C-alpha positions in Angstrom: 68.7 71.1 95.9 68.9 74.5 97.7 70.4 77.5 95.7 72.0 79.3 98.6 72.3 82.9 98.2 72.5 84.2 101.9 76.3 84.1 102.4 76.0 87.4 104.3 74.2 85.6 107.0 76.4 82.7 107.2 78.8 81.1 104.6 79.2 77.1 104.3 82.2 76.0 106.0 85.1 75.6 103.6 86.8 72.3 103.0 90.1 73.6 104.4 88.6 74.9 107.6 86.8 71.5 108.2 89.9 69.5 107.5 92.0 71.8 109.9 89.3 71.4 112.6 89.2 67.6 112.2 93.0 67.3 112.4 93.2 69.6 115.4 90.4 67.5 117.1 92.1 64.3 116.4 95.5 65.5 117.7 93.8 66.8 120.9 92.0 63.5 121.4 95.3 61.5 121.1 97.0 63.9 123.6 94.6 65.8 125.4 95.5 69.1 127.1 94.2 72.6 128.2 96.5 75.2 126.5 97.0 76.7 130.1 98.3 73.4 131.5 102.1 72.8 131.8 102.2 69.2 130.9 103.0 67.7 127.6 99.5 67.7 126.3 99.0 71.2 127.5 102.0 72.6 125.9 101.0 71.0 122.6 97.7 72.6 122.8 99.2 75.9 123.3 101.6 75.5 120.4 98.6 74.7 118.3 96.8 77.8 119.6 99.7 80.1 119.1 100.4 78.9 115.7 96.9 79.6 114.5 97.0 83.0 116.2 100.2 83.8 114.2 98.6 82.8 111.0 95.4 84.7 111.7 97.6 87.7 112.4 99.6 87.2 109.4 96.5 86.9 107.1 95.1 90.2 108.3 98.3 92.1 108.6 98.6 92.1 112.3 101.1 90.8 114.9 100.3 87.9 117.1 100.1 89.8 120.1 97.4 91.8 118.4 94.9 88.8 117.9 92.3 88.1 120.5 90.2 85.0 119.9 86.6 85.4 120.4 83.2 83.6 119.7 82.2 85.8 116.7 81.7 89.2 115.4 79.0 90.1 117.8 81.2 89.4 120.8 84.2 91.1 119.1 82.2 94.2 118.4 80.9 94.3 121.9 84.3 93.8 123.4 85.7 96.5 121.1 83.0 99.2 121.6 82.2 99.0 125.1 85.7 98.1 126.3 87.4 100.8 124.3 84.9 103.7 125.3 85.2 102.8 129.0 89.0 102.5 128.9 89.5 105.9 127.2 87.1 107.7 129.4 89.0 106.2 132.5 92.3 107.8 131.1 90.6 111.2 129.9 87.3 111.8 131.8 86.3 114.5 129.2 86.1 112.0 126.5 82.4 110.8 126.9 81.1 110.5 123.4 80.9 107.6 120.9 80.4 108.2 117.4 78.7 105.6 115.0 77.0 105.5 111.6 73.4 104.8 110.8 74.4 101.6 108.9 76.3 99.9 111.9 75.2 96.4 112.7 73.2 95.8 115.9 76.0 94.3 117.6 77.6 97.8 117.6 74.4 99.9 118.0 73.1 98.2 120.9 76.5 98.3 122.8 76.4 102.0 122.2 73.1 102.1 123.6 74.3 100.5 126.6 77.1 103.0 127.0 74.4 105.7 126.7 72.9 104.2 129.8 76.4 104.7 131.5 76.4 108.4 130.7 78.2 108.4 127.3 76.6 110.6 124.5 76.2 108.8 121.3 76.2 110.6 118.0 75.8 109.3 114.6 77.4 110.1 111.2 74.8 111.0 108.4 74.1 108.6 105.7 73.7 110.0 102.3 70.9 108.8 100.0 73.6 106.8 98.2 74.1 104.7 101.4 77.6 105.9 102.0 78.4 107.6 105.3 79.3 111.3 105.0 82.7 112.1 106.7 82.9 116.0 107.5 86.5 116.6 108.6 85.6 120.1 110.1 82.8 118.6 112.3 85.0 115.9 113.5 87.7 118.3 114.4 85.3 120.5 116.3 84.2 117.8 118.6 87.3 115.6 118.7 88.3 116.6 122.3 85.0 114.9 123.7 85.1 111.7 121.6 86.2 108.4 123.1 85.5 106.0 120.0 84.4 106.2 116.5 83.1 103.0 114.9 82.4 102.6 111.1 81.8 99.2 109.4 83.9 98.5 106.2 81.0 97.0 104.3 77.2 97.5 105.4 75.8 93.9 106.2 72.6 95.0 104.9 72.9 97.2 101.8 76.5 96.2 101.0 78.0 99.9 100.6 81.5 100.3 101.0 82.1 102.9 103.8 84.8 105.6 103.7 86.8 104.3 106.8 90.2 105.8 105.5 88.6 109.2 105.4 87.2 108.9 109.0 90.8 107.5 110.1 92.5 110.4 108.5 90.2 113.1 109.8 90.4 111.9 113.4 94.3 111.4 113.2 94.4 115.2 112.0 92.1 116.3 114.7 93.7 114.4 117.7 97.3 113.3 117.0 98.2 112.4 120.5 98.8 109.0 121.8 95.8 106.7 122.3 97.5 104.9 125.3 97.2 108.0 127.3 93.5 108.8 126.1 95.1 111.6 124.1 93.0 110.7 121.0 89.8 108.8 120.2 89.9 105.2 119.2 88.8 103.8 115.8 86.9 100.5 115.5 85.7 98.7 112.2 83.5 95.7 111.8 85.2 93.8 108.7 82.9 90.8 108.9 81.6 91.4 105.3 84.7 92.8 103.8 87.7 90.2 104.0 86.6 88.3 100.9 86.3 91.3 98.6 88.5 94.2 100.3 91.9 94.7 101.5 91.7 94.2 105.1 95.2 94.7 106.1 95.1 95.8 109.8 98.1 98.1 109.9 97.2 99.6 106.5 93.7 100.4 107.6 94.9 102.5 110.4 92.3 101.5 112.8 92.8 100.7 116.5 90.3 97.6 116.7 89.0 95.2 114.0 86.2 92.8 114.4 85.6 89.7 112.4 83.4 86.6 112.6 84.6 83.3 111.3 81.3 81.8 109.9 81.1 84.8 107.4 84.2 83.5 105.8 83.7 79.7 105.8 85.1 79.1 109.4 83.0 77.2 112.0 80.2 79.2 113.9 81.4 80.2 117.2 84.9 81.5 115.9 86.0 85.1 115.5 88.8 87.6 116.1 89.4 91.0 117.6 92.5 92.8 116.4 93.8 95.3 119.0 96.7 97.5 118.0 99.5 97.6 120.5 99.1 100.2 123.1 95.3 100.5 122.7 93.6 100.7 126.0 90.7 98.3 126.5 88.6 97.2 129.5 86.8 93.9 129.8 83.7 93.0 131.6 84.7 89.2 131.5 87.4 88.7 134.1 87.9 85.2 135.8 91.0 83.6 134.1 93.4 85.9 132.5 92.8 84.3 129.0 93.5 86.3 125.7 95.7 88.9 127.4 92.9 89.0 130.2 90.4 90.4 127.8 88.2 87.0 127.5 88.4 84.5 130.2 87.6 80.8 129.3 89.5 78.0 127.8 90.2 78.8 124.3 88.7 76.7 121.3 92.2 75.5 119.8 90.5 73.5 116.9 88.3 76.4 116.2 91.2 78.7 116.1 92.9 76.3 113.7 89.9 76.2 111.4 89.7 80.1 111.5 93.3 80.5 110.5 92.9 78.2 107.5 89.8 79.8 106.3 91.2 83.3 106.5 94.4 82.2 104.7 92.4 80.7 101.9 90.1 83.7 101.7 92.9 86.3 101.6 94.9 84.2 99.1 92.0 83.9 96.8 90.6 87.4 97.3 91.3 88.6 93.9 89.6 85.7 92.3 86.7 85.8 94.7 86.1 89.3 93.9 86.0 88.7 90.1 83.7 86.0 90.7 81.3 88.0 92.7 81.4 90.7 90.1 80.5 88.1 87.4 77.5 86.8 89.2 76.2 90.4 90.1 76.4 91.3 86.4 74.4 88.2 85.5 71.8 89.1 88.1 71.3 92.6 87.2 71.3 91.6 83.4 68.6 89.1 84.4 66.5 91.6 86.2 66.7 94.1 83.3 65.5 91.1 80.8 62.7 90.1 83.1 61.1 93.5 83.8 58.0 92.7 81.8 57.3 89.6 83.8 58.1 91.1 87.1 55.3 93.8 86.5 57.5 96.5 87.4 61.3 97.2 87.3 63.2 95.7 90.3 66.4 97.4 90.8 69.4 97.6 93.4 68.8 99.9 96.4 72.1 101.3 96.0 74.7 102.0 93.2 76.4 98.8 92.5 79.7 100.8 91.9 79.6 101.8 95.7 78.9 98.5 96.9 80.6 94.9 97.7 79.9 92.8 94.6 78.9 90.1 97.1 76.0 91.8 98.4 73.0 92.9 96.2 70.1 94.7 97.8 67.0 94.8 95.8 64.2 97.1 96.2 60.6 95.5 95.7 58.1 98.0 96.9 54.4 96.8 97.5 55.5 93.3 97.9 55.3 91.7 101.3 58.7 90.5 102.3 57.7 87.4 104.1 55.6 86.1 101.2 58.4 86.7 98.8 60.9 84.8 101.0 58.5 81.8 101.4 57.9 81.7 97.8 61.6 81.8 97.0 62.2 79.1 99.6 59.5 77.1 98.1 61.4 77.3 94.9 64.5 76.2 96.7 66.3 79.7 96.7 67.5 80.9 100.1 67.8 84.8 100.3 67.1 87.2 103.1 64.9 90.0 103.7 67.6 92.1 105.4 70.0 91.7 108.3 70.1 88.1 109.6 69.6 89.4 113.1 66.2 90.6 112.1 65.1 87.3 110.5 61.5 86.5 111.0 60.7 90.1 111.9 58.8 92.3 109.5 59.5 95.9 109.6 61.0 98.6 107.6 64.7 98.8 107.2 66.3 101.5 109.5 69.1 101.9 107.0 66.8 102.5 104.0 64.7 104.9 105.9 67.7 107.1 106.9 68.7 107.0 103.3 65.4 108.7 102.5 63.4 105.6 101.4 59.7 105.5 101.9 58.4 103.1 104.3 57.0 100.7 101.5 60.4 100.9 99.9 62.3 100.1 103.1 60.0 97.2 103.9 60.0 95.5 100.4 63.5 94.4 99.9 65.5 91.4 99.2 69.2 90.8 100.0 71.0 88.4 97.6 74.6 87.7 98.9 77.0 85.5 97.2 80.1 83.5 98.0 82.9 81.2 96.7 80.5 78.3 96.3 77.9 80.4 94.4 77.3 79.1 90.9 75.9 80.9 87.8 72.9 78.2 88.1 72.2 79.6 91.6 71.6 83.0 90.1 69.6 81.4 87.2 67.4 79.7 89.8 66.8 83.0 91.5 65.8 84.8 88.3 63.4 82.0 87.4 61.7 82.0 90.9 61.6 85.6 91.1 58.4 86.6 89.0 56.3 84.2 91.0 57.6 85.3 94.3 57.2 88.8 93.6 53.6 88.3 92.5 52.9 86.3 95.7 54.4 89.2 97.9 52.2 91.9 96.0 49.1 89.8 96.4 49.6 89.4 100.1 50.4 93.2 100.3 47.2 94.1 98.5 45.1 91.9 100.9 46.5 93.3 104.0 46.0 96.8 102.5 42.4 96.0 102.0 41.9 94.8 105.3 43.5 97.7 106.9 41.4 100.2 104.8 38.1 98.2 106.0 39.2 98.2 109.5 40.0 101.9 109.3 36.6 102.5 107.7 34.7 100.8 110.5 36.4 102.7 113.2 35.6 106.0 111.4 
């Protein structure tokens, strides 16, 4: 039996989503149809798709017309960041700057790098040692005229810190109050992939222009996702070809996937309070267990950030002087699935860029585990993690010492 503690990478599909997917596929098998077709089967598929779109919007506090269906958060981030920045610059050529934080997912950061190759200037919001981005209204106001887009995640996918999105929205609204549709103000985007299950993600209430979400992070099938686009928000696409999704994403839509995503979102939002309480209880059990096991661990293992500043579903642990791959393999051998950091960096041993900008040493930034829970996580899963941890940490430290000795001998021979 695997004790799965890697929900921030992907979460098991929910029963409601699986059932909705099967029901939709059966309906489409009995009466096939492309949602763009005018015959009876096509019209039925279109009704199913638009019903799912309506439900997705309602769950996220958005209008149906604001829901763009995509393949996941990575595609959603790409369309939002690149599409919005290009559209604003086309309307207002002086807006050539993109603002990000140092805790953004690579799906956002690499899109921004691509924009830099197109002549955009990419600026970064400073991250405090707490892991929380610092929003300076005065600095934002001074540079607001050149800004095309600001992107700030709601919850860091790596360290779990909850970011001050509301402060950023307020500061930019005060600095540039004109209409976005004419390029009169910068647009604001957020990646809410890790937030939906624990935070209020009402689109209208957040005040952002664009919101990205991947389905498999909330128990919908892999390959489903959404981009919410506020009415009047300018957006350009690099995927023309069929006019689907308001002309923003060409290609026949996945009707069954949309139905499954709607079901998963509805359940996640409906049970958000209970899920948050569940995650808080699991985190408390984990932290209490770490304190109790400090002697067997050889040295205290603590959260990398203040738990009060983070999502209760993501616990990032600092384990200096322990080789992360050895720790992961030992945990895996014990039947416990965790992560060494962002899922997009799986298999790559390198210091966490986020931890480095927070002021951590290279050893601290390299030696870390991310434990992430979900609705299916049980107390026994945390117990299994705590039982496996001492041996895993010992294996990680032993490998780290051996590699350190080899490096020292190699350096000595060269000198």
